[in-house]
N, C-alpha and C positions, 0 to 999 in steps of 0.2 A: 504493499499501501503506499502510494507517495504521500512524504511526512509535509507536517503543515507548514510549510517556507515559502517565504516568498520571494519577487524576483530580487530584490533590492538585497537578500542576503546573498548573490551572487555579482554585485557589481564591484566596480574596482575603476579607478581615472586611470587611463592611457595616453600616456605624449603622443599625438599623431604620429610624428617622427620614426616612433618608436615599431610602428608598423613597414615592415619588410617589403618595398616594392619589387626587388628583382634578388634572384636566389644568388647564394654564395658562390665563389668563383669556383668551386670545387663543392661535389654533393657532399663529402663528408667532413667539409670546412667550417660549420659551423659549433655552435658552443652546446653543450650541454649542461643543463641543471639537475643535479642528481638527487631527489629526495626520497630521501631513504625510510626503511620501514618502522623507525624510532622517531620520524620527524625530523630529521636532520639533514643539512641542503650544503650540498657539495658543489662547487662552480669547477666545471670540466668543459672538455671539449668532445666534439662526437668519438672523435678516434680513439677516445678511452675508452669506448662501451665494451669491448671485447674485454676488457679487466673487472668489467662490471658484472659479465656474464659467467656461468661455471658448465664445464662439461654434465653432459646431462640434460642442460635447460632446451626448454620447445621456444623457438621463434615461430610466430602465424603472420601471414602477411595477406593481406588483401589484392590479389591480383587483377583486380578491375583494372582497363582499359578505359583512360579520357577523350570521349571522341570529340569531335568540332564541330559541337552542339549548334551556336551560336550563327543564326542565318540573319541577312537584314537585307530588307528590299519597301515593296509598297503594296497596297490593296490595287486590286485592278479596278477599282475608282478612283486609286490615286492615293490617298493618306499613308504614311508613313507606318513601317514596322518593324518589329526586332520580334523573331522567333529565338528560342530556344528550347529545343529538344529536350524532352525531360525521360523520356521511357518508348522505346521500340516496341509496338505491340505484334506488329507482324514485319512482315520484311517490308512494305509499303506503307503501313500505317503508323503514327506514332503519335504519341500524348507531349505536349508543347506550352511551354508558357507563350501569350502572344503581348506582348505592349504596342497597345496601338491609342490612338487619341479615343475611339468608340470601340467598343469589344466587336467584331466580327460576327458575323450569324452565320447557322450551315449555308454553303452555299457559295461563301465567299471565298472568290481565288486569290491566293496572295502570291505576289509575284518576287521571286526574291534572288538575290546574289545576280542584280545585275541580268534577270531575266532568265538565267542559266537554271532557272529550278523555280516550278511552278506545284502550289500547293494545294489542295482545298480544303475547308475548314469543315466536318462532318459533322461535329457538334461538340459537348464541354461534358468534362464532368470535375464539379467546384471547381478550382481555378484553373486547370489546364482545360486543353483545346484537343479534341481528336482531329490532325490531318491526315489527307494520302496523298501519297506522292508520287509521280508516274514513274520512279524507280527506286529501286532497293535505298533504303534512307540512309544508311550506313553508307553505301556507294556513293552517294551526293553528298552527305555532309564532309566525306574526306577530299571531294575535288573540290567544295565550293566553301565549306563552313570554316567560322574562324574558332579558335579554341576558347571555349569560355572562362577564362580569370577572372576568379571573386570580386566581388564589389567595391573591395577596401584596395585593390591596385588598378594606381590610375593610368595606365600606361596601355593603349591598344595592344593585343597581343602580335608576339613577333616571331620570327625564327627559333631562337634560344628560348620563348614560352614552348613551343611545339615540343622540344627533346627536354627542357627542365621540369617541365609542367607534367609531368609522366613518368612513372616508377621506372628502374631499370627492369622489374617483372613484370611489368605489366601484361597480361595476356588476353584476357576477356573485354572486350568494347561493349563500353554501357553507361559510364561515370561521365556525367558534367560536371565533378568536381573530384579532384585528386587526394587520394587518401595521403594526406600530405606528409607523415610523420615518414613513410617510406621514402621522400626523395632523396632522407639522406643517406640512404644506403648505395654506392656502387659495388661493381663486381666484384672487387677487389675485399671489400669489405665482406659480402655473400662469402666468398670462397675462404677467408681468415675464420669465419666465425665457424662453418664447417667443418674446416681441419682444425679449429678448438674444441670440437667435440659438440658443438648446440646444432641441435635437430633444426631441418625447417618445416615447415608445412604451410596449406595457402587455405585462404578461404575467399570468396567472391561475393563482396558488396559494392552495387551499381550507386553510388555518393550521386544523392540530387539535390536538385539547386535549393530543396528545402532546408537542406543543411545551414546556408545563409539567412535564413527566414528569421525575423526576429521574437521571443517569446511574446506573447500580446496581453496574458494576463497578467493579473498581480499576485492569485496564490498557485504555484507551480502546478500544485493537485488539479489544476484546471487546464492545463497545455493536454492538445492532443497533438501527438509528434504525425510527421509524416512518414509517407508510407516509401520504403526501400526492401528491392528486390536482392534475397541474399541466398548463398549457397555456401555451406559446411560440408564439402564431402568425407564419404565413411573414413578416408585415408589417414584424414588430418583427425578423427574423431579417435581413431585406434591411435595414434601418435599422441593424444593428450593420455591417453591409458595409459601408454607405456611410459611417458613423461613423468605420471605421479607416482608411477609402479616401483621406476628407480627413484621417486627423492627429489625429482627435478623442478624445475617453475615454468609453469606454461608463462610464457612473456607475448601478451599482444602487442604490434605493431601496428598504431592508429587505434582511435575509438572507433572506427569501422571494424575492423578485425575484435576487439570489445564486444559491438555491439551483433555482430554474428555468431559470437561463439555463445552468448548470454542469449541469445534467440534459441540459436539450435537446442540448446539447455531446458527450454522452455517448450520447445517445440515437438522434438524428437526423443528416439527412446537411446541417444547416445551410442548408438553402434551403427545405422545405417545412415546415408545421407540425407540431409534433411534442410529443405530449400522454401522457399515459398515468399512474401509479403511481410517486412516485421514494422512495428511499430514500437518496436522496447524502448521505454522512457528510461534511463538508469539513474537515479539520483539517490542522495545519502540516504540511507537504511537501506538499501538494496545489499540484498548476501550474492557474492558473486559465485559462480559453481564454477566456470575454467579457467579464470584471469588470476595470475598470483599476482604480475608487474605488467607495466605498461609504458610502449613509446611514444611519444607525443610530442605534438607542437604547442604553442601558446594560442589560447582560445579565447574568442571576443565575452567581453562582458556581458552576463545576463544570457549568457548560450545554451542550451543544452548539454553541448558537450564541455563545459565548465562545471554543468551539476556533474556529469556523468564523473568527471575525473575527482571532484571532489566524494563521490559516492567509494572510492578505490581510496582514496588518501585521508579523508576526512576535510572538515570544510576548514577547520581551521589551519592544519598544515598548510594547504592551497592555498588559504589569502595570504600566508607567511611567503609563500611563494610567489605568487606573484608579484608581492609588493617588493621583495628582495629582485626579483627578474626587471621591474620598472627600476627599480633602483639604480641596477648593476648594465642596465640600458641592454639587456638584450633584445635583440629581434623578433617581434610578434609575429605570430599568425601564419600563412601557407608556406610563405618564403624563408619564414625565421628559424630562427633557430628552435633545441628540441627539450625535455623532458625525458628521463627516467627517473617512473616513478616505483616505486615499492607498496605493495599493498598493506595499509595499516592491520597491525594484529588485531584477530577479531577478539571483541569483549567476552 
């Protein structure tokens, strides 16, 4: 049950200049704030991560791939529109956010990418519009779309963003936002960790634009989470059981990996592949079934992701960590620095 906490409990002051606008020169060149299980803070570099992990631990990564989901254009009647594909329903149909001066009605034709793509509005599902495309959506987006950078990044997506706003292990296309904790890992780091005896497993959660939507309620128990599609393979579940049996830790890389693993714990039998839509909302008081530690970036004030990390480490340790990060001039959000959070002991 979601505790009786207010949105203001998850606020903090962030100087705008600490919002990272570009990635570090190298993927592993970020700083790493280590919040250990006792609540102590340690300033480190991301290259220190192997020393914080132990042989027998398991890292769980989200292998979703960011698609070039943003298309700009105009209605056939002339008004400007911006389309952000949220979910692909079928090869030539998708759900999308459509920004326009007036909401398009069913039958409206959208002329996108300088006329290279024409989409038809079929209907509406809550805040999303169902669109029909003349060819496979993924192919059209790859050819004509733009990388959908988060709203707090102020520059237009360029070639550097196409490579750096994507993990090196991205495989399953479908996300409109990167699982950003994974952006710090290069192949050399992955190889080093594997040689160190740290196992690796994968889940898939297609991150939606809802991850950037503000919480609009005062009491967090009233918040309704956006739905995201996830898959936790049987192989990953087997590795979790094996890790537990040998006394290792399950370390999620990113909040999306946490949400996938904990959704599977609620929805599945712990053995077979578990998949579906999840609206799991993890807040302080939640008991984690699969996750012992988390590698993550710094999250927006009043966000559901800040609530999730507060559930893992405790509200007061996270408040101290974020205050320290601001004072120490860490870089925040998608292209920013990282945290390694070890779960607080259960009372």
